[in-house]
C-alpha positions as CSV (number, residue, x, y, z in Angstrom):
1,M,0.0,0.0,0.0
2,E,1.4,3.4,-1.0
3,T,1.0,6.4,1.2
4,S,2.1,9.1,-1.3
5,T,0.4,10.2,-4.5
6,Y,3.7,9.8,-6.4
7,G,4.1,6.2,-5.3
8,S,0.4,5.4,-6.1
9,E,0.7,6.9,-9.5
10,I,3.9,5.0,-10.2
11,V,2.2,1.7,-9.3
12,A,-0.9,2.7,-11.4
13,M,1.4,3.5,-14.4
14,K,3.2,0.1,-14.0
15,I,-0.1,-1.7,-14.0
16,A,-1.2,0.2,-17.1
17,V,2.0,-0.8,-18.9
18,E,1.4,-4.4,-17.9
19,K,-2.1,-4.3,-19.2
20,A,-0.8,-2.7,-22.5
21,H,1.7,-5.5,-22.8
22,K,-1.0,-8.1,-22.2
23,M,-3.5,-6.5,-24.6
24,R,-0.9,-6.2,-27.4
25,Y,0.1,-9.9,-26.9
26,E,-3.5,-11.1,-27.0
27,L,-4.2,-9.1,-30.2
28,K,-1.1,-10.6,-31.8
29,M,-2.1,-14.1,-30.9
30,L,-5.5,-13.4,-32.5
31,G,-3.7,-12.4,-35.7
32,V,-4.3,-8.7,-35.4
33,R,-1.4,-6.6,-36.6
34,V,-0.5,-4.1,-33.9
35,E,1.1,-0.9,-35.2
36,G,2.5,2.0,-33.2
37,S,2.7,2.5,-29.5
38,T,0.0,2.4,-26.9
39,I,-0.5,5.9,-25.7
40,L,-0.8,6.3,-21.9
41,Y,-1.8,9.6,-20.4
42,G,-0.6,10.7,-17.0
43,N,-1.6,13.9,-15.1
44,N,1.6,13.9,-12.9
45,R,4.3,15.5,-15.0
46,S,7.2,14.1,-12.9
47,I,6.0,10.5,-13.4
48,V,5.7,11.0,-17.2
49,L,9.2,12.6,-17.3
50,N,10.7,9.8,-15.1
51,G,9.2,7.2,-17.5
52,I,10.6,8.9,-20.6
53,K,14.0,10.2,-19.6
54,P,16.5,7.6,-18.5
55,E,18.8,10.2,-17.1
56,S,16.2,11.3,-14.5
57,T,17.0,10.2,-10.9
58,L,14.7,8.9,-8.2
59,K,14.9,9.9,-4.6
60,R,12.9,6.8,-3.5
61,K,14.7,3.6,-4.4
62,H,11.8,1.4,-3.7
63,H,10.0,2.8,-6.8
64,F,13.0,2.1,-9.0
65,C,11.9,-1.3,-10.3
66,S,8.5,0.1,-11.4
67,V,10.0,3.1,-13.1
68,H,12.6,0.9,-14.8
69,Y,9.8,-1.3,-16.2
70,I,8.0,1.8,-17.5
71,R,11.2,3.2,-19.0
72,Q,11.9,-0.1,-20.8
73,A,8.4,-0.2,-22.3
74,S,8.8,3.4,-23.4
75,A,12.2,2.9,-24.9
76,S,11.0,-0.2,-26.8
77,A,8.1,1.9,-28.2
78,V,5.5,-0.4,-26.7
79,I,4.0,2.6,-24.9
80,A,4.2,6.4,-25.5
81,L,3.7,8.5,-22.4
82,R,1.9,11.8,-22.6
83,S,1.1,14.4,-20.0
84,I,-2.4,15.7,-19.7
85,S,-3.4,18.9,-17.9
86,S,-6.4,19.3,-15.5
87,K,-8.1,21.5,-18.2
88,T,-8.5,18.6,-20.5
89,N,-8.5,15.6,-18.1
90,I,-12.1,14.3,-17.8
91,S,-11.2,12.1,-14.7
92,D,-10.2,15.3,-12.8
93,S,-13.9,16.4,-12.9
94,M,-14.7,13.5,-10.6
95,T,-11.7,13.6,-8.3
96,K,-10.6,17.2,-7.8
97,P,-12.3,20.5,-6.8
98,L,-12.5,22.5,-10.0
99,P,-14.0,25.9,-10.9
100,L,-17.6,25.5,-11.9
101,P,-17.2,26.4,-15.6
102,L,-14.4,23.9,-16.0
103,L,-16.2,21.3,-14.1
104,H,-19.3,21.7,-16.3
105,I,-17.2,21.4,-19.5
106,L,-15.4,18.2,-18.3
107,A,-18.4,16.5,-16.7
108,K,-21.1,17.3,-19.3
109,P,-20.0,14.6,-21.8
110,I,-20.0,12.0,-19.0
111,L,-23.2,12.9,-17.2
112,F,-25.5,14.3,-20.0
113,S,-26.4,13.5,-23.6
114,K,-28.1,15.8,-26.0
115,D,-31.4,14.2,-25.3
116,D,-31.1,14.7,-21.5
117,K,-31.4,18.5,-21.8
118,D,-34.6,18.2,-23.9
119,I,-36.1,15.7,-21.5
120,T,-35.2,17.7,-18.4
121,S,-36.5,20.9,-19.9
122,H,-39.7,19.2,-20.8
123,M,-40.1,17.7,-17.3
124,L,-39.5,21.0,-15.6
125,G,-41.6,23.1,-17.9
126,E,-42.6,26.3,-16.2
127,S,-40.7,25.6,-13.0
128,S,-37.3,26.4,-14.6
129,R,-38.2,30.1,-14.6
130,G,-37.3,30.4,-10.9
131,M,-33.8,28.9,-11.4
132,S,-30.6,30.9,-11.7
133,K,-28.9,31.1,-15.0
134,I,-26.1,28.8,-13.9
135,Q,-28.7,26.1,-12.8
136,Q,-30.4,26.5,-16.2
137,H,-27.1,26.3,-18.0
138,L,-26.2,23.1,-16.2
139,L,-29.4,21.4,-17.5
């Protein structure tokens, strides 16, 4: 069990690399030609940099095996690590406190479809007049 965010994300990235290896192997055994690298996104820039740059050093030696495994997969082009910011990371809308406009932009594709707005407006009917503009916009 990890107590730090960094350690948890290193372990999560290692598990993602293992799953990428497994999926690529299964596809090859089924006769599917696998081209290119599997792209893995991480929101912790230091983990992404440690996985890409072999010259980066670690302060915690107990994470070295996991980071080495990630670096090996990155160097062999099995995976390609990319950094993603909170402004475009949909999962951040469910795990971090974000400003309301950004939260709405990120959560809207997950929580609502185009039909939901029409159904909700129809169900509310006249009662939506008493709502604030933000509440109406969220519908």
